[in-house]
C-alpha positions in Angstrom: -113.1 -33.5 -9.9 -116.4 -31.6 -9.6 -116.6 -27.5 -10.6 -117.3 -25.6 -7.2 -119.7 -22.7 -7.0 -116.2 -20.4 -6.3 -115.1 -21.5 -10.3 -118.2 -20.9 -11.4 -119.1 -17.5 -10.5 -115.8 -15.6 -9.8 -114.0 -15.9 -12.8 -117.1 -14.7 -14.4 -118.1 -12.1 -12.1 -114.7 -10.9 -12.3 -114.8 -11.0 -16.5 -117.9 -9.1 -16.8 -116.7 -6.3 -14.2 -113.5 -6.2 -15.9 -115.3 -6.1 -19.6 -117.5 -2.8 -18.0 -114.1 -0.9 -17.0 -113.1 -1.8 -20.8 -116.1 -0.6 -21.9 -116.0 2.6 -20.2 -112.0 3.1 -21.0 -113.2 2.9 -24.6 -116.7 5.3 -24.2 -114.5 8.1 -22.5 -111.6 7.8 -24.7 -113.8 8.2 -28.0 -116.2 11.2 -26.2 -113.1 13.1 -25.4 -111.6 12.1 -29.4 -114.9 13.4 -30.7 -115.3 16.5 -28.1 -118.4 15.3 -26.8 -118.8 15.7 -22.8 -118.2 12.7 -20.9 -120.4 13.4 -18.3 -123.3 12.7 -20.7 -122.2 8.9 -20.5 -124.4 8.9 -17.0 -127.6 9.6 -18.8 -127.7 7.1 -21.9 -130.5 4.6 -21.1 -132.2 2.3 -23.9 -135.6 3.1 -23.3 -137.5 6.0 -21.1 -138.3 3.1 -18.4 -134.9 1.5 -17.9 -132.4 2.8 -15.6 -129.5 4.7 -16.6 -126.0 4.0 -17.5 -124.7 4.1 -13.6 -127.9 1.9 -12.3 -126.8 -0.7 -15.2 -123.2 -1.0 -13.7 -124.8 -0.6 -9.9 -126.8 -3.6 -11.0 -124.0 -5.4 -12.1 -121.9 -5.1 -9.4 -125.0 -5.9 -6.7 -125.3 -8.9 -8.3 -121.8 -10.4 -8.8 -120.6 -8.8 -5.1 -124.3 -9.7 -3.6 -123.9 -13.5 -5.4 -120.4 -13.9 -3.8 -121.2 -12.4 -0.5 -124.3 -14.6 -0.5 -122.6 -17.6 -0.9 -120.6 -17.4 1.6 -123.4 -16.8 3.9 -123.0 -13.3 4.2 -125.4 -10.0 3.9 -124.6 -7.7 1.2 -125.5 -4.0 1.0 -126.5 -2.8 -2.5 -124.0 -0.1 -3.9 -126.0 3.5 -4.1 -125.1 7.0 -5.0 -123.5 6.4 -8.3 -123.9 9.6 -10.2 -121.1 10.4 -11.8 -118.3 8.2 -13.6 -116.2 9.0 -10.9 -118.3 7.3 -8.4 -119.1 4.4 -10.8 -115.1 3.6 -11.4 -114.6 3.9 -7.6 -117.5 1.5 -7.2 -115.9 -1.0 -9.9 -112.4 -0.8 -8.2 -114.0 -1.6 -5.0 -115.9 -4.3 -6.1 -113.1 -5.9 -8.4 -110.7 -5.5 -5.2 -113.2 -7.6 -2.9 -114.1 -10.6 -5.7 -109.9 -10.8 -6.1 -109.5 -11.0 -2.5 -111.8 -14.3 -2.2 -110.9 -17.8 -2.3 -111.9 -21.2 -3.1 -111.8 -21.6 0.9 -113.9 -18.8 1.4 -116.6 -21.0 -0.4 -116.6 -23.7 1.7 -120.3 -25.3 2.0 -121.1 -23.0 -0.6 -123.1 -25.7 -2.7 -125.2 -26.9 0.3 -126.5 -23.3 1.0 -130.1 -21.8 0.6 -129.9 -18.7 -0.5 -133.2 -16.4 0.5 -133.7 -13.3 -1.2 -136.2 -11.7 0.8 -138.9 -9.9 -0.8 -142.1 -7.4 0.4 -144.1 -9.9 -1.8 -142.8 -13.0 0.0 -139.0 -14.5 0.0 -137.6 -16.5 -2.7 -135.8 -19.5 -1.7 -132.8 -21.3 -4.1 -130.8 -23.9 -3.7 -127.4 -22.6 -4.1 -126.6 -24.5 -7.5 -129.9 -22.7 -8.7 -129.5 -19.4 -7.1 -126.3 -18.9 -9.5 -127.2 -20.8 -12.9 -130.6 -19.1 -12.5 -130.4 -15.7 -11.5 -126.6 -14.8 -10.5 -124.9 -15.1 -13.4 -127.8 -14.5 -16.0 -128.1 -11.0 -14.0 -124.4 -10.2 -14.1 -124.5 -10.9 -17.5 -127.8 -8.8 -18.2 -126.6 -5.7 -17.0 -123.1 -6.1 -18.7 -124.7 -6.6 -22.1 -127.1 -3.6 -21.1 -124.0 -1.6 -20.4 -122.5 -2.5 -23.7 -125.9 -2.1 -25.8 -126.1 1.5 -24.6 -122.5 2.4 -25.3 -122.9 0.8 -29.0 -126.2 2.4 -29.2 -124.2 5.7 -28.8 -122.1 5.3 -31.3 -119.1 3.6 -29.7 -116.5 1.8 -31.9 -117.3 -1.3 -30.0 -117.5 -4.9 -31.1 -118.2 -8.3 -29.8 -114.6 -8.8 -28.8 -115.0 -6.2 -26.6 -118.1 -7.7 -24.6 -116.2 -10.9 -24.3 -112.8 -10.0 -23.0 -110.0 -11.7 -23.2 -110.1 -15.2 -24.7 -107.6 -18.3 -24.7 -105.0 -17.8 -27.1 -105.0 -19.6 -30.4 -102.9 -22.7 -31.1 -102.7 -24.9 -33.9 -102.9 -28.7 -33.9 -100.9 -30.8 -35.1 
Protein backbone atom coordinates (compact mmCIF):
# COMPACT_ATOMS: atom_id res chain seq x y z
CA UNK A 1 0.00 0.00 0.00
CA UNK A 2 1.42 3.44 -0.91
CA UNK A 3 2.31 5.93 1.80
CA UNK A 4 -0.12 8.85 2.01
CA UNK A 5 0.88 12.47 2.50
CA UNK A 6 -0.84 12.33 5.89
CA UNK A 7 1.43 9.43 6.94
CA UNK A 8 4.48 11.14 5.47
CA UNK A 9 3.93 14.52 7.11
CA UNK A 10 1.83 14.54 10.27
CA UNK A 11 3.95 12.19 12.40
CA UNK A 12 7.09 14.13 11.45
CA UNK A 13 5.51 17.51 12.10
CA UNK A 14 4.19 16.38 15.49
CA UNK A 15 7.54 14.87 16.37
CA UNK A 16 9.51 17.99 15.40
CA UNK A 17 7.28 20.32 17.43
CA UNK A 18 7.40 17.86 20.34
CA UNK A 19 11.21 17.89 20.15
CA UNK A 20 11.15 21.69 20.37
CA UNK A 21 8.96 21.49 23.49
CA UNK A 22 11.40 18.97 25.00
CA UNK A 23 14.39 21.18 24.16
CA UNK A 24 12.71 24.21 25.74
CA UNK A 25 11.96 22.18 28.87
CA UNK A 26 15.62 21.16 29.11
CA UNK A 27 16.85 24.69 28.41
CA UNK A 28 14.63 26.31 31.03
CA UNK A 29 15.57 23.71 33.64
CA UNK A 30 19.29 24.10 32.97
CA UNK A 31 19.11 27.90 32.94
CA UNK A 32 17.27 27.89 36.28
CA UNK A 33 19.72 25.38 37.80
CA UNK A 34 22.62 27.60 36.73
CA UNK A 35 20.91 30.76 38.04
CA UNK A 36 20.64 32.21 34.54
CA UNK A 37 17.78 34.39 33.35
CA UNK A 38 15.42 32.12 31.39
CA UNK A 39 14.11 35.05 29.36
CA UNK A 40 17.60 35.38 27.81
CA UNK A 41 16.69 32.35 25.69
CA UNK A 42 14.51 34.58 23.50
CA UNK A 43 17.57 36.56 22.36
CA UNK A 44 19.61 33.58 21.14
CA UNK A 45 20.72 33.63 17.51
CA UNK A 46 23.52 31.85 15.66
CA UNK A 47 24.59 34.85 13.59
CA UNK A 48 23.65 38.54 13.58
CA UNK A 49 21.63 38.17 10.37
CA UNK A 50 19.63 35.15 11.60
CA UNK A 51 16.33 35.29 13.41
CA UNK A 52 16.35 34.63 17.17
CA UNK A 53 14.95 31.54 18.88
CA UNK A 54 11.25 32.58 18.96
CA UNK A 55 11.28 33.31 15.21
CA UNK A 56 12.95 29.95 14.50
CA UNK A 57 10.22 28.21 16.48
CA UNK A 58 7.52 30.26 14.74
CA UNK A 59 8.97 29.16 11.39
CA UNK A 60 8.90 25.50 12.44
CA UNK A 61 5.26 25.91 13.51
CA UNK A 62 4.31 27.82 10.34
CA UNK A 63 5.93 25.26 8.08
CA UNK A 64 4.26 22.32 9.86
CA UNK A 65 0.79 23.78 10.39
CA UNK A 66 0.92 25.67 7.11
CA UNK A 67 1.77 22.52 5.15
CA UNK A 68 -1.02 20.60 6.86
CA UNK A 69 -3.45 23.37 5.89
CA UNK A 70 -2.22 23.67 2.31
CA UNK A 71 -2.39 19.90 1.77
CA UNK A 72 -6.04 20.10 2.78
CA UNK A 73 -6.65 23.03 0.44
CA UNK A 74 -7.00 25.53 3.29
CA UNK A 75 -5.32 28.87 3.95
CA UNK A 76 -2.83 29.33 6.77
CA UNK A 77 -2.25 32.46 8.84
CA UNK A 78 1.34 32.66 10.09
CA UNK A 79 2.13 32.74 13.78
CA UNK A 80 3.06 36.22 14.98
CA UNK A 81 3.97 38.07 18.14
CA UNK A 82 6.13 35.43 19.80
CA UNK A 83 8.15 37.64 22.13
CA UNK A 84 8.29 35.60 25.34
CA UNK A 85 8.76 31.94 26.18
CA UNK A 86 5.14 31.90 27.32
CA UNK A 87 4.09 33.08 23.84
CA UNK A 88 6.26 30.40 22.26
CA UNK A 89 4.89 27.64 24.48
CA UNK A 90 1.29 28.71 23.85
CA UNK A 91 1.89 28.73 20.08
CA UNK A 92 3.48 25.28 20.25
CA UNK A 93 0.54 23.95 22.30
CA UNK A 94 -1.98 25.36 19.79
CA UNK A 95 -0.03 23.95 16.85
CA UNK A 96 0.27 20.49 18.39
CA UNK A 97 -3.43 20.48 19.30
CA UNK A 98 -4.31 21.41 15.72
CA UNK A 99 -2.03 18.76 14.24
CA UNK A 100 -3.21 16.12 16.72
CA UNK A 101 -6.84 16.74 15.74
CA UNK A 102 -6.20 15.88 12.08
CA UNK A 103 -7.10 12.49 10.64
CA UNK A 104 -6.16 10.71 7.42
CA UNK A 105 -9.61 11.58 6.06
CA UNK A 106 -8.77 15.28 6.35
CA UNK A 107 -6.07 14.75 3.71
CA UNK A 108 -8.29 13.11 1.12
CA UNK A 109 -7.16 14.22 -2.33
CA UNK A 110 -3.97 15.83 -1.02
CA UNK A 111 -1.72 13.82 -3.34
CA UNK A 112 -3.41 15.35 -6.40
CA UNK A 113 -3.44 18.92 -5.11
CA UNK A 114 -1.24 21.67 -6.51
CA UNK A 115 0.32 23.80 -3.80
CA UNK A 116 0.70 27.45 -4.75
CA UNK A 117 2.91 29.70 -2.65
CA UNK A 118 2.32 33.35 -3.55
CA UNK A 119 5.24 35.74 -3.57
CA UNK A 120 5.77 39.33 -4.74
CA UNK A 121 8.39 37.93 -7.16
CA UNK A 122 5.91 35.40 -8.55
CA UNK A 123 4.02 32.40 -7.19
CA UNK A 124 5.70 29.03 -6.92
CA UNK A 125 3.61 26.03 -7.99
CA UNK A 126 4.36 22.58 -6.61
CA UNK A 127 2.77 19.19 -7.06
CA UNK A 128 1.84 18.24 -3.48
CA UNK A 129 4.42 15.45 -3.19
CA UNK A 130 7.22 17.75 -4.37
CA UNK A 131 6.07 20.44 -1.95
CA UNK A 132 6.19 17.99 0.96
CA UNK A 133 9.53 16.39 0.07
CA UNK A 134 11.40 19.47 -1.14
CA UNK A 135 10.03 22.28 0.99
CA UNK A 136 7.69 21.43 3.88
CA UNK A 137 9.60 18.59 5.54
CA UNK A 138 13.07 20.13 5.00
CA UNK A 139 11.89 23.49 6.38
CA UNK A 140 10.44 21.96 9.54
CA UNK A 141 13.65 19.96 10.07
CA UNK A 142 15.83 22.99 9.33
CA UNK A 143 14.16 25.21 11.91
CA UNK A 144 14.06 22.41 14.48
CA UNK A 145 17.79 21.85 13.91
CA UNK A 146 18.45 25.59 14.33
CA UNK A 147 16.60 25.53 17.67
CA UNK A 148 18.78 22.59 18.73
CA UNK A 149 21.95 24.37 17.52
CA UNK A 150 21.07 27.61 19.32
CA UNK A 151 20.56 25.79 22.60
CA UNK A 152 23.63 23.58 22.17
CA UNK A 153 25.78 26.63 21.36
CA UNK A 154 24.50 28.21 24.57
CA UNK A 155 25.92 25.27 26.54
CA UNK A 156 22.76 23.21 26.94
CA UNK A 157 23.54 19.62 27.90
CA UNK A 158 21.72 17.93 25.02
CA UNK A 159 22.67 15.44 22.35
CA UNK A 160 21.43 13.80 19.19
CA UNK A 161 18.90 11.68 21.13
CA UNK A 162 17.21 14.89 22.28
CA UNK A 163 16.96 16.03 18.66
CA UNK A 164 15.72 12.70 17.31
CA UNK A 165 13.03 12.28 19.95
CA UNK A 166 11.44 8.98 20.90
CA UNK A 167 12.63 5.99 18.90
CA UNK A 168 11.07 2.52 18.68
CA UNK A 169 12.29 0.17 21.41
CA UNK A 170 15.21 -2.13 20.66
CA UNK A 171 14.51 -5.81 20.31
CA UNK A 172 16.75 -8.78 20.01
CA UNK A 173 16.51 -10.84 16.89
CA UNK A 174 16.54 -14.51 17.34
